[in-house]
N, C-alpha and C positions, 0 to 999 in steps of 0.2 A: 351418226347412226349410218348402219349398212344399208346401201340400196338393194333393191331386187337383183339388178344386173351383177352387182359384185357378188352377193350372196349365192346366186347361181353359179357363176364363176368358182367361187370359193370351195361349194360342194362339188365340182366336176374336175377341178385342177389336179395333176400330178402334184404330190406333196414331198417337201416343201413348196410354197409358191409365192411369189409377189404378184399382187393383181391390181393393176393400176387402171382407174377410172379416168378415161379421158374426157368423157362427156361432162364429168364433174370438175375435172380440170379447167376445161374450158369455159365454163360457166363461172367458175370462181376467179379465174384471171380476167374475164369481161369485166366483173363487177369491181375488181382491184383497178384496172386500168381505167375505168370510168370515174371512180374516186379520186384516184391521183391526178388525172388530167382535167379535174374541174377545180376553177378558182384562180386567182391571180398569179403572175409569173409563170416560169415554164419549168415543168417538171418531167423527167424522162426516167423509165424502169430498165435497167439491165438485170437481166437474171443471173445469178450466181450459181453457174453450173455445177460447183461443187456440190450444190445440195442434192441434186439428182439428175445425172447426165443421160439418163435411158432414152433413147432415140424417140420414142413414142412421147415422152414427157417434153424434151427438147422441142419437137415439132409443134405441139399444142400450146406451150409457152410462147415461143417466138412469134406466133399469130398476134399476141397481145403487147409484146414488150419491144422496147426501141433497141435492144442490143443484148449481148451475151458477155458476161465478166467471166474469164478464165484465170486459172491461176498455176498452170503448168504448160509445157510444150505438149505433154501428151491430151491435155483438154482442148487446146488450141486445134490441133490436128484433128480430134475427134468432133468439135463441133464444126469446122469446116468441112469434114466429111458428109455429117447429117446435114447441115444446112446450108452449105453450098457457099460461094466466094463472095456474096453480097450482105449477109448478116454483119452488121457492125459487132467488133469485138474488142473490147478492153482487156489487155494482159496485164495482172497484178499478180501481188504474193511476193512473199520474201524468198531470198536464196536463188535467185534467177541464174541459171548457168549461161555461159558463152552461147551454147547452141539453143537454149531458149531466147536468149536476147536477139539473136540472129533471126530467129523464125519470128518473132514478134516484130522486128523491123521490116520484114517482107508482108507479113499478114495480119496483123492486127491493125486495128484502126487508132488506137491509142494505148500508151503504156504507162503504168502507175510506177513511177521509181521510187525505191525505199531509203536510198544514200547517195552522197556525194559520187562515191566510187561505182554507184551503178549508173549514175548519169553518164559518167564517164565511159563506161563499158557498153553503154547503148549507143552512145555517139559513134564508137569506134565501129560498131554492128553496124550502124547508119550508113558510116562512110563506106564500109566494105560492101554494103549493097547498093550504093550510090543512091541513096534517098535520104529523106529527112523525115524525122519521126515525130509525131505529136505525143506530146507527154503531159502528165499532171504529177506534181510532187506529193507523195503521199507523208502526211505530217502527222506525229504523234501530238495532236493538240492538247494542251493543257484544259483540265477539267473533266467534263463528264458526269453521268448522273447513276452510275452503278452499273448494274445489269448482272445477268447470270455467268456471262462470260465478259471479262475485260481484255480488251485489246490495245487499248490505249489509255492517256490521261494519267499515265505514270510509267515507270520503268517498263520498257516493252523491246521484243525484236521488232516489232512492226512499225514502219515508217522512220521517219527522222525527226530529232528534236528541232523547235522553231529556230534555234540557232543555226543550224546544218541547213536548213532550208534558206535562210537567207544567204550563207555561202554558196549554195548552188545557184541561188538566182544572179548572184555576182559574178559567176564564171560559167555561165550555161554556155556549152559548145553552139556553134553555128548550126551543127546538125538536129540540135532539140528544138522543137517550137513549142513554147510553154502555151498549155490549153488553161490550166488551172491548178486548183488543189484538192488532194483527195483526203479522207480521214473516216476511219470507222473505229470508233471508241468501245463499243460494248454492244452484246446481243442480250435477247429476252427482256426487251422493253416494252411497256405498255404504250398507247398511242401518245399520251402527253409527255412522257419521260422521252420517248423515241424522237418527238418533235422538238424538245428541250436539247437534246444532244444535238439535232440537225442545225439548231440557232446557234449552240455554242461555236459549229464549225464553220457556218456562215459568218458569223461576226469575226472572228479569228481571221478566215480568208480575206474579209473586207478590209481589215486592218493591215494586213500582210501587203496586199495590193496597193492600199494608200501609202504604205510606208515606203514601198520601192517605187512608187510612180507608175506602176504597170496595171494594165487591165485583164481582167480575168474571164475568159468565155464561159466556163465551166467550173462549178464545184461539187465534187462528190462528198456525200454525206453518209454513205455506207448504208446497212440494212439495220438488222438488229430487232426486226419485229418479233414481238413474244408469239409462243404457241405454247398453250397451257395443255400438258399431257393429264394434268389431273381433272380438266374439264374438258373433253374432247369436243363438245358442242360449241364452245366460246371460239370467237374470231376476233382477230385483230381490228381495231376500229380504223380502217383507212379514211373514211370521210373526216372523222376528229383529227387523225393525224395530219391530213393535207390542211385542214383549217389552223391548226396549231402552228405549223410553220410559218404562218403570216408572212409570207412573200410579199414583195412589191411588186406591183406592175412591170416594172422595168428591173432588170438586175442579170446576173450570169442565170446561165442555164444549171439547174440544179438536177443531179441525176441521184437516184436511190440503188442499191444494190441487194435487194432482198434473194433469199433463197428458201429458207426452211418455211417461211409463212405464205410461199406460193405454192408450194408442192405437197407439204407434208400431208394435208387434208385427203388426198386423192389416192392415196396408197396404203395397201393391207398385205400384212405377211401373214399366211395362212398355214396352218399346220394340224397334226392330229394327235390325240391322247394315244399313248402308247401303253401307259401302266399308270394305276393308282395305288399309292401307298401311304399310310400312316406312321409317322415317326414321331415319338415323344409328344403323342397328344397333336400332332396337326397333319394335315393331308397335304400330300404334293401330287400333282399331275405332271407326269414326265411325258414329254412332247418329241414328236421327231423334229430335227433342228436345233434352233437355240440361238444364243447370243452371238455364234459365229455368223449367223445370216442375219440376225437384228440387233445390233450392238447399242443402240440408241438407249434403253433401259438403263444400262451397265454405264455408258458415257455419261450420262445426264443424273443418273441416281433416282430414278421415278419407276412407278409400276406402269407398264404399257398397257393402255386400255385395251379391251378385248371383248368379243361377242362369241359366245357358244353357239355352234351350229350342230345341232342334235343330229347325228348320224350314225353313231355307233350302236352296238347291240351287247356291249359288255357292261360290266358293273358300274354303276353310278352312285355318285355323292350330292351330297347339299351342303352349303355353308362355306367358310371361309377356306381357299385354297390357294396354295403356292405353285405357280406355273413355271416348270424349268424346262431346260433343254437335255441333251444327249451328252453334253461335255463333261469331262471328268475333272471339274472345277466348282467348289461351291458358289463362285461368281457367276454360272450360268442360269440366271434367274430373269424372267421376264415379268413377272409381277408375283407380289408377295400377299399373302393372306387376304386376298380379295373374295367378298362373299359372291357365292353365285346360288342360283336356284337350283342348277343340275349341270353336272359334267361328268361325262362317262369315257371307259375306254373304247376307242374309235371315233369319238365325236370329234368335229373340227373346230377350231379355234381360229378366228379371225382377229389379228391384233391391228387396231386402227393406227393412225397418224403414222403410217409407215413410207410416206411418199418422199421424206428427205432426210438426209443423214442416216440412212439405213444400210441396205444392202452395200453400198459402194464405200462405207468406212468400217465394214465388218471383216473380221479375220477369218475369212470363210474356209481357208485351207486346213485350219486346227482340226485334228484329228481326221482329215481327209474324207469327210462325210460328203456325199454327193452335193451339188449346188441347187439352190432352189431354181425352179422353173420360172419364167418370166411370162404372164399372162396380161394383154393389155385388153380392156373392153371399152365399148364406146364408138361413137362414129369415126374417130381417127384411128382407130386399132388397124384398119385393113389398109392405110397408107403408109406404114412402118414396114 
C-alpha cells in the first residue's frame, strides 16, 4: 500500500524517479531485527549490499544489522565510503581479482573463500599486507529445498565441493584464520523452507567440524527469504523462521545475509503514461522509462505491482492493460493485462516492491534515455 508520504513525493518528483521511504524501511528493519534476535542461540544479520547500495538505504539498514556483506571491490569501497571504517564487512562472491583480495585483506573483517586456489591467493594478499585474514569456507553443501534461484546443492560455480573443503582445511596457510563455514543454497523460500535450508547447512557444518576436530566460531546460512511480487502485502514470517531454525542455547554464531526481503518493500519506481493504444484487441499504456530502469519484472518473469495516481488530463481507459516502457524491444514490459479502474495519459504510475534488485541491476544506458531521479523521503532522508 502506498503511503501518503510516498504518494506526495511520487506526484511531485521529476520523472522517472525512484522513491525510497526511509521511515518505512527503518520500521521494517526494527521489526526484523527484533524477531531474529529473539530465541535461543545467537543470530546476526549482515545486509547483502547487492540488493540496494543506495546511501540512504545503506545508512538506514545499518542501524539495525550487525554488518554488511559485499561482493566486489567496488561495493567494498562504496560501503566504507558511506558507512565509515567501523562497520563490519564480509567480502564474498566468486571470481575475486587479486586487487579485490588485496583490498579485502586490508579492509574487510572476514572473507568468504570459494576455492582452494582462492585460499592460496588470499594468503598471498595477506602476506603482502603483513596481516592475517579471517575467513570462512564457502561450501556447496549437498541437499537443499528448491527455491526460485538455486545457488547450490548441485553443480554450481558458487562455493567449493565438500571434498575440496576437506582439502582446504588440511592445507590451510598460516595467514588464514578459519572462522567457519558459509553456504547459500537457494533464494525465494518461505519461512519453513528457508529454515530447513539453514538447518541443512548447520548440520553439515557441525559434521565437518567434528570430522576434522576443529571448532567453528561462525556458520553463515545465507539469505533466500521470499518476496511475493504477486501479493505485495505479504511479508516473510521472520518470527516463524527464527523458531524453525531450532538453535541450541550454545553453539556457533549463526549469520544470515538477506537483501531483497529487507529493502524491497520500501522502494517505488514512479513514471507517467505517455500514450495509450489499442492493438489486436488489447490496451497498452506506454510509459516514460521502462525496464532499463526497473529490470526486476523481466528478470523474475512477473508483473510488477503498481498504483495509478490520477494526475493527467488526457484520454483514459478502464479494464485490462499492459504497461510498457519506451524501449525498442517487446521485452520492455512492466506488467501484463492488469485490470485497472482507470489509467490515462499523463497519469503517474507508482510501481511497488522496487527497493531491491531494481535500479542497480538495470541496463540503464540502453537507448541513452535520461536516468531516473532518486528521491528519499522520511526522517533519515536529510542525513544523506
